[in-house]
Backbone bond lengths (Angstrom), bond angles and torsions (degrees), N, CA, C in turn:
res aa  C-N    CA-C-N  psi(-1)  N-CA   C-N-CA  omega(-1)  CA-C   N-CA-C  phi
1 M - - - 1.463 - - 1.526 108.56 -
2 S 1.305 116.18 126.68 1.465 118.83 175.93 1.524 108.52 -86.17
3 H 1.295 114.49 149.03 1.462 120.92 -179.62 1.519 108.32 -114.91
4 R 1.316 114.99 91.26 1.457 120.83 -178.69 1.529 109.53 -97.45
5 L 1.317 114.98 134.30 1.461 118.81 178.01 1.520 112.00 -60.54
6 E 1.309 116.56 -32.26 1.457 119.95 179.32 1.528 111.21 -59.70
7 D 1.327 116.82 -34.05 1.463 119.95 178.18 1.523 111.68 -69.30
8 V 1.334 116.27 -44.26 1.470 119.58 179.10 1.525 109.89 -63.28
9 M 1.323 116.34 -41.51 1.459 120.54 178.93 1.534 110.38 -63.92
10 A 1.327 117.00 -41.82 1.469 120.60 179.25 1.530 110.92 -65.73
11 L 1.327 117.74 -39.72 1.465 120.41 177.57 1.525 110.49 -62.93
12 F 1.342 115.92 -48.37 1.465 119.91 -179.53 1.528 110.24 -61.11
13 D 1.334 116.49 -51.69 1.464 120.04 -177.27 1.526 111.54 -62.29
14 G 1.320 117.37 -42.08 1.454 120.56 179.43 1.512 112.17 -62.77
15 L 1.311 115.37 -34.76 1.457 121.22 -178.04 1.531 112.57 -80.32
16 F 1.342 116.67 -42.16 1.461 119.51 -168.48 1.531 115.97 -112.30
17 L 1.308 119.13 -18.14 1.465 119.05 -179.57 1.529 112.10 -63.23
18 P 1.341 119.36 -45.06 1.478 117.91 -178.03 1.530 113.34 -62.72
19 R 1.309 118.14 -43.24 1.466 121.11 -173.21 1.524 113.16 -90.40
20 Y 1.337 117.25 -36.82 1.463 121.08 -173.29 1.529 113.76 -112.11
21 R 1.349 116.89 1.68 1.471 121.48 -178.86 1.527 111.00 49.87
22 T 1.328 116.44 45.29 1.459 121.59 -176.24 1.512 110.28 -129.91
23 R 1.348 115.15 137.00 1.468 122.02 179.46 1.520 110.02 -123.81
24 L 1.322 115.48 152.80 1.454 123.36 173.70 1.522 106.95 -97.51
25 V 1.339 116.60 124.63 1.460 121.87 -170.33 1.525 110.80 -128.20
26 R 1.333 115.42 133.42 1.471 121.12 174.57 1.527 107.89 -71.69
27 G 1.344 116.04 132.19 1.462 119.85 -176.60 1.516 113.39 -123.05
28 G 1.315 115.06 -159.97 1.456 122.78 -178.38 1.512 112.22 -94.86
29 D 1.327 115.42 -133.90 1.462 120.50 -173.44 1.520 114.51 -70.54
30 E 1.308 117.93 -31.82 1.458 120.91 -175.10 1.524 111.31 -122.18
31 P 1.323 117.12 140.36 1.470 119.56 174.49 1.528 109.50 -72.43
32 L 1.321 114.77 158.03 1.459 119.67 -178.41 1.526 108.28 -162.63
33 Y 1.324 115.57 147.51 1.461 120.55 170.73 1.525 107.29 -112.38
34 L 1.329 116.00 127.58 1.455 121.44 177.96 1.524 110.12 -123.74
35 P 1.332 117.15 123.37 1.458 119.08 175.48 1.527 110.26 -72.03
36 A 1.307 116.11 161.63 1.465 121.33 176.62 1.526 109.16 -56.78
37 D 1.321 115.39 150.43 1.464 120.73 178.41 1.528 108.92 -151.03
38 D 1.303 116.76 -170.50 1.463 120.30 -178.16 1.523 112.32 -61.09
39 A 1.329 117.20 -30.38 1.467 121.08 -177.27 1.528 113.10 -85.90
40 C 1.329 117.36 -19.65 1.465 120.48 -176.27 1.533 109.48 -143.52
41 P 1.331 117.85 125.61 1.468 120.58 -175.04 1.526 114.87 -78.29
42 W 1.322 118.86 -7.00 1.458 120.05 -179.25 1.521 111.01 -126.05
43 H 1.323 114.79 157.95 1.459 122.28 175.03 1.531 107.39 -74.88
44 R 1.343 116.60 150.99 1.461 120.72 -176.90 1.524 111.43 -128.15
45 V 1.323 115.56 122.71 1.454 123.09 170.68 1.530 103.99 -96.48
46 I 1.327 116.26 104.10 1.466 121.57 -172.92 1.520 108.46 -101.42
47 F 1.323 116.16 121.33 1.464 120.26 179.68 1.525 110.24 -103.62
48 A 1.315 116.17 158.15 1.469 122.77 -170.48 1.525 113.17 -80.59
49 R 1.297 114.93 132.48 1.467 126.23 164.66 1.517 116.70 47.16
50 G 1.282 118.22 25.22 1.447 118.61 178.74 1.520 113.74 72.57
51 F 1.330 117.38 24.41 1.464 121.20 177.85 1.524 109.54 -86.73
52 Y 1.316 115.44 129.85 1.458 121.95 179.92 1.531 110.77 -59.62
53 A 1.336 116.49 -47.05 1.466 120.20 -179.40 1.522 111.08 -62.28
54 S 1.321 117.44 -36.53 1.460 120.43 178.30 1.525 110.60 -64.45
55 A 1.324 116.95 -39.62 1.469 120.07 178.07 1.527 109.83 -59.98
56 L 1.332 117.06 -49.26 1.471 119.93 -179.15 1.529 111.05 -63.90
57 H 1.329 116.54 -38.37 1.463 120.34 -178.86 1.527 110.96 -66.30
58 E 1.314 117.17 -45.64 1.465 119.78 -179.24 1.529 111.38 -66.42
59 V 1.317 116.94 -36.08 1.470 119.81 175.10 1.525 109.52 -62.00
60 S 1.332 117.18 -39.14 1.468 119.36 -179.41 1.525 111.09 -61.94
61 H 1.327 117.74 -39.75 1.473 120.03 176.35 1.527 110.44 -62.20
62 W 1.321 116.64 -43.06 1.463 120.72 -179.44 1.530 110.73 -63.51
63 C 1.319 116.55 -38.45 1.468 120.88 -178.65 1.521 112.25 -66.10
64 I 1.311 117.58 -23.87 1.459 122.03 -179.47 1.522 111.55 -91.13
65 A 1.328 117.34 -31.87 1.468 121.72 -174.77 1.528 111.07 -64.38
66 G 1.317 115.74 133.16 1.455 121.40 177.06 1.522 111.50 -76.76
67 A 1.316 116.03 173.56 1.471 121.76 -175.67 1.527 111.87 -57.64
68 R 1.321 118.11 -43.04 1.466 120.47 -179.62 1.523 111.17 -64.58
69 R 1.326 117.08 -43.71 1.473 121.02 179.82 1.529 111.35 -64.39
70 R 1.328 117.08 -32.11 1.466 120.36 -178.95 1.525 112.28 -72.83
71 E 1.322 117.75 -5.48 1.468 121.46 174.32 1.526 112.03 -93.69
72 L 1.341 117.26 -2.19 1.468 122.44 -176.26 1.527 111.35 -112.83
73 E 1.338 116.80 143.12 1.459 119.98 175.45 1.524 109.46 -58.64
74 D 1.319 115.09 133.57 1.467 122.94 -176.51 1.530 112.04 49.00
75 Y 1.335 115.47 33.04 1.466 124.05 177.55 1.526 112.64 61.14
76 G 1.339 116.57 15.40 1.457 120.68 179.26 1.521 113.91 80.42
77 Y 1.323 117.27 8.07 1.465 120.67 -179.75 1.517 110.88 -91.53
78 W 1.312 115.87 158.60 1.458 121.87 173.22 1.515 107.84 -103.27
79 Y 1.297 116.55 159.87 1.455 121.25 179.97 1.517 108.72 -133.21
80 L 1.321 116.29 129.24 1.466 120.86 173.46 1.520 108.34 -98.90
81 P 1.314 118.03 125.82 1.463 120.51 -178.13 1.530 111.93 -74.25
82 D 1.334 115.16 -175.49 1.466 121.06 177.89 1.518 110.79 -48.42
83 G 1.337 114.47 150.04 1.454 120.37 179.09 1.519 112.54 99.22
84 R 1.333 117.25 17.89 1.456 120.03 178.43 1.524 109.85 -67.15
85 D 1.343 115.65 148.20 1.460 119.23 174.46 1.530 108.72 -80.36
86 A 1.322 117.25 179.71 1.464 121.26 -173.75 1.534 111.77 -61.14
87 R 1.329 118.42 -43.21 1.470 121.37 179.74 1.521 110.50 -65.86
88 Q 1.322 116.33 -44.15 1.463 119.69 179.18 1.529 110.94 -63.29
89 Q 1.337 116.95 -36.81 1.456 120.35 178.52 1.522 110.74 -66.63
90 R 1.341 117.97 -40.77 1.472 121.07 176.74 1.531 110.44 -61.52
91 D 1.339 116.34 -43.11 1.465 120.43 178.55 1.527 110.67 -62.46
92 F 1.330 116.36 -43.48 1.465 121.52 178.48 1.528 110.03 -58.81
93 E 1.320 116.90 -49.66 1.457 120.81 -178.10 1.522 111.37 -63.71
94 A 1.330 117.56 -35.86 1.467 120.35 -179.79 1.529 111.10 -61.89
95 V 1.330 117.50 -40.14 1.465 119.25 -179.42 1.524 112.48 -84.22
96 E 1.318 117.65 -14.52 1.470 121.12 -178.63 1.520 113.90 -91.52
97 V 1.318 118.94 -12.27 1.462 120.90 -177.05 1.528 111.46 -58.27
98 S 1.325 117.39 -51.12 1.469 119.71 -176.86 1.524 113.13 -66.05
99 P 1.349 119.59 -48.09 1.464 117.31 178.37 1.527 112.66 -62.36
100 Q 1.312 117.16 -38.04 1.463 117.79 179.89 1.522 111.58 -71.71
101 A 1.328 117.37 -28.51 1.469 119.91 174.02 1.523 110.17 -64.82
102 L 1.328 117.14 -42.11 1.467 119.78 176.23 1.524 110.50 -65.58
103 E 1.332 116.69 -41.61 1.466 119.69 177.29 1.528 110.86 -58.46
104 L 1.330 116.83 -40.66 1.461 121.48 176.65 1.529 110.42 -59.05
105 L 1.328 117.41 -46.02 1.465 121.12 -179.94 1.527 111.37 -67.18
106 F 1.327 117.84 -37.47 1.461 120.92 175.60 1.522 110.47 -64.61
107 S 1.326 116.84 -42.42 1.472 120.89 179.20 1.524 110.92 -61.54
108 R 1.309 116.13 -42.60 1.476 119.42 177.22 1.523 111.00 -62.57
109 A 1.327 117.31 -39.75 1.463 120.73 179.58 1.527 111.13 -63.66
110 C 1.325 116.06 -27.51 1.477 121.77 178.89 1.517 112.61 -91.94
111 D 1.334 117.10 -1.55 1.469 121.54 -173.34 1.525 111.16 56.75
112 R 1.328 115.42 45.99 1.461 121.48 177.99 1.514 109.51 -121.70
113 P 1.329 116.43 150.37 1.466 119.05 177.25 1.527 110.89 -68.11
114 F 1.316 115.59 154.40 1.465 122.16 178.15 1.519 108.97 -127.66
115 Q 1.325 115.81 139.75 1.458 121.80 172.62 1.512 108.20 -132.30
116 V 1.333 116.24 132.57 1.464 118.00 176.18 1.518 108.71 -63.45
117 S 1.314 114.39 155.56 1.462 120.60 175.44 1.515 108.06 -119.86
118 V 1.340 115.82 115.18 1.458 119.79 174.75 1.515 109.61 -88.23
119 D 1.328 116.62 -13.96 1.454 123.27 166.85 1.516 113.49 50.79
120 N 1.332 117.91 44.06 1.463 120.51 178.64 1.520 109.07 -150.13
121 L 1.312 115.26 113.89 1.468 120.35 178.89 1.514 111.05 -102.76
122 G 1.312 117.61 21.45 1.460 122.25 -177.03 1.511 112.29 -80.44
123 E 1.317 114.67 -160.01 1.464 122.95 -175.86 1.525 113.27 -85.33
124 V 1.315 117.94 -6.78 1.466 122.32 -174.56 1.525 110.01 -80.75
125 D 1.336 115.49 135.39 1.465 119.26 172.36 1.521 107.93 -72.32
126 V 1.320 115.44 131.20 1.450 121.15 -177.97 1.522 108.89 -112.84
127 D 1.329 116.21 132.61 1.462 121.56 178.42 1.530 108.69 -88.88
128 R 1.323 115.85 80.23 1.465 121.84 -177.11 1.529 111.24 -58.89
129 E 1.336 117.11 -42.77 1.466 120.40 -178.26 1.529 111.32 -65.95
130 G 1.319 117.13 -39.97 1.457 120.49 177.64 1.524 111.45 -64.19
131 F 1.325 115.59 -42.43 1.462 119.57 178.19 1.525 110.25 -65.53
132 Q 1.322 116.95 -41.83 1.470 121.24 177.65 1.534 109.85 -57.62
133 A 1.327 116.78 -43.06 1.466 120.69 179.96 1.530 110.85 -63.48
134 R 1.336 117.47 -39.90 1.469 120.33 178.95 1.532 110.72 -66.82
135 V 1.330 116.92 -40.09 1.466 120.67 178.29 1.528 109.96 -64.24
136 E 1.326 117.34 -46.33 1.469 120.72 179.31 1.528 111.07 -62.97
137 G 1.331 116.56 -39.65 1.465 120.24 177.72 1.524 111.76 -62.75
138 R 1.326 116.52 -40.65 1.469 120.13 178.81 1.525 110.40 -67.86
139 A 1.324 117.43 -37.86 1.470 120.35 177.42 1.526 110.19 -62.22
140 E 1.317 117.20 -43.00 1.467 120.71 178.19 1.531 110.83 -63.24
141 R 1.329 116.33 -38.63 1.467 119.55 177.94 1.528 110.54 -65.21
142 Y 1.351 117.07 -40.92 1.471 119.61 175.10 1.525 110.28 -57.62
143 L 1.331 117.01 -43.03 1.461 119.87 -178.70 1.529 111.58 -64.65
144 R 1.326 117.07 -36.39 1.471 120.97 179.01 1.521 112.17 -73.94
145 E 1.340 116.21 -44.68 1.464 121.19 -170.47 1.526 113.62 -98.56
146 G 1.321 117.39 -15.00 1.456 121.66 -179.15 1.518 112.62 106.94
147 L 1.307 114.67 143.72 1.455 122.10 177.96 1.523 109.65 -86.82
148 P 1.338 117.27 157.59 1.469 118.27 169.89 1.534 108.94 -55.14
149 A 1.322 117.00 150.03 1.470 121.43 -171.90 1.524 113.32 -54.43
150 R 1.331 117.42 -47.42 1.468 118.83 -178.65 1.518 111.22 -66.98
151 A 1.327 117.55 -35.94 1.465 121.08 178.27 1.529 110.31 -66.63
152 A 1.314 117.39 -42.11 1.466 120.60 178.41 1.524 110.87 -62.24
153 A 1.323 116.45 -39.60 1.467 120.80 179.91 1.524 110.88 -67.22
154 F 1.322 117.34 -43.86 1.462 120.43 -179.71 1.531 110.57 -66.05
155 R 1.323 115.96 -42.96 1.472 119.90 177.96 1.529 110.41 -60.65
156 R 1.319 116.86 -40.31 1.467 120.43 179.00 1.524 111.13 -64.28
157 A 1.328 117.44 -42.73 1.464 121.09 178.43 1.528 110.69 -63.51
158 L 1.324 117.24 -42.84 1.466 120.86 178.23 1.524 110.78 -61.47
159 A 1.334 116.86 -46.83 1.466 120.47 -178.85 1.525 111.03 -63.42
160 A 1.313 117.31 -40.75 1.472 120.05 178.79 1.526 110.25 -61.37
161 F 1.313 116.70 -43.11 1.463 120.87 -177.27 1.530 112.03 -72.83
162 Y 1.333 116.73 -49.66 1.462 120.41 -172.33 1.526 114.48 -87.07
163 Q 1.303 118.48 -30.91 1.461 120.11 -175.85 1.525 112.99 -102.76
164 E 1.330 117.02 -27.78 1.459 120.73 -175.47 1.524 112.85 -109.46
165 A 1.332 116.26 2.33 1.469 123.40 177.69 1.530 113.36 59.49
166 A 1.319 116.93 28.60 1.463 119.99 174.21 1.525 108.52 -70.43
167 D 1.324 116.97 150.06 1.464 118.35 174.41 1.534 108.21 -75.87
168 L 1.325 116.92 173.42 1.465 120.58 -175.57 1.522 112.52 -57.61
169 D 1.326 117.23 -44.45 1.467 120.06 -178.89 1.526 111.56 -62.33
170 A 1.313 116.87 -44.47 1.464 120.62 -179.58 1.528 111.03 -67.39
171 A 1.328 116.87 -37.71 1.465 120.40 178.81 1.529 110.50 -66.00
172 V 1.331 116.92 -42.14 1.460 120.42 176.62 1.531 109.80 -62.60
173 A 1.320 117.26 -42.44 1.464 120.83 178.71 1.530 110.96 -61.28
174 A 1.329 117.46 -39.62 1.468 120.91 177.74 1.526 110.31 -64.03
175 G 1.325 117.07 -41.27 1.461 120.87 177.55 1.521 111.82 -65.65
176 R 1.329 116.44 -41.76 1.472 120.19 178.87 1.524 111.27 -63.25
177 A 1.325 116.45 -39.80 1.466 119.85 178.29 1.530 110.22 -61.89
178 R 1.323 117.04 -40.98 1.470 120.66 178.40 1.524 110.38 -65.91
179 L 1.322 117.27 -41.30 1.460 121.43 179.68 1.529 110.68 -64.13
180 E 1.330 117.05 -45.59 1.465 120.56 179.83 1.521 111.33 -63.85
181 S 1.318 117.00 -38.43 1.456 121.11 177.85 1.531 110.92 -64.25
182 A 1.332 116.44 -44.97 1.464 120.56 179.89 1.529 110.73 -65.23
183 E 1.328 116.89 -43.17 1.462 119.67 179.98 1.524 111.18 -66.58
184 S 1.312 117.08 -33.31 1.461 121.05 177.68 1.535 110.28 -65.05
185 R 1.332 116.60 -43.00 1.468 119.91 178.47 1.509 111.39 -63.94
186 I 1.331 117.24 -39.48 1.466 121.34 178.70 1.520 109.59 -64.27
187 S 1.339 116.41 -43.69 1.460 120.93 -179.80 1.529 111.01 -62.76
188 E 1.319 117.52 -41.66 1.467 121.59 178.78 1.520 111.45 -64.96
189 A 1.329 116.81 -37.10 1.451 120.81 -179.69 1.520 111.06 -68.03
190 I 1.327 117.47 -31.93 1.457 121.59 -179.90 1.529 110.93 -75.56
191 D 1.327 116.93 -35.95 1.475 121.33 -178.28 1.483 110.31 -68.79
């Protein structure tokens, strides 16, 4: 099975552009989320340098972000680049566990390897194995308790395409069915 970014982008766009006005876009050196504005009618999940793992990772952040956060550039979060101190690295890892857990599940759905990203080339010793264990534990908890609705839909579309050999249209339809089912359950719980 080849893993073409165009396929992942088509799955994401087919699944989320109609309902959420959001597209997955290949970008430059740094990932970024940009909400729709006067120059562009749709929100953009921009992944770095055409990297497959970056695409899955940025989608995972989008799947977690609530409606208010999705109206803000980069979801309103700040980012500290390489060279974080020990406290900053702990804070970074604490907020990265859930998105990387979703990225792990997306990677599995694509039959692709996954590696955690501690994203720090500074002087601080990083416990990569400990972080990996926390990410894997969170992924297992998602599997037991359920993924966020958009994440479940995207994972379903990926699995249909990569594991079940569905074509793009059928994979998107499988993801949409999962999304509609999840949204229906949420609506019933609120009523």
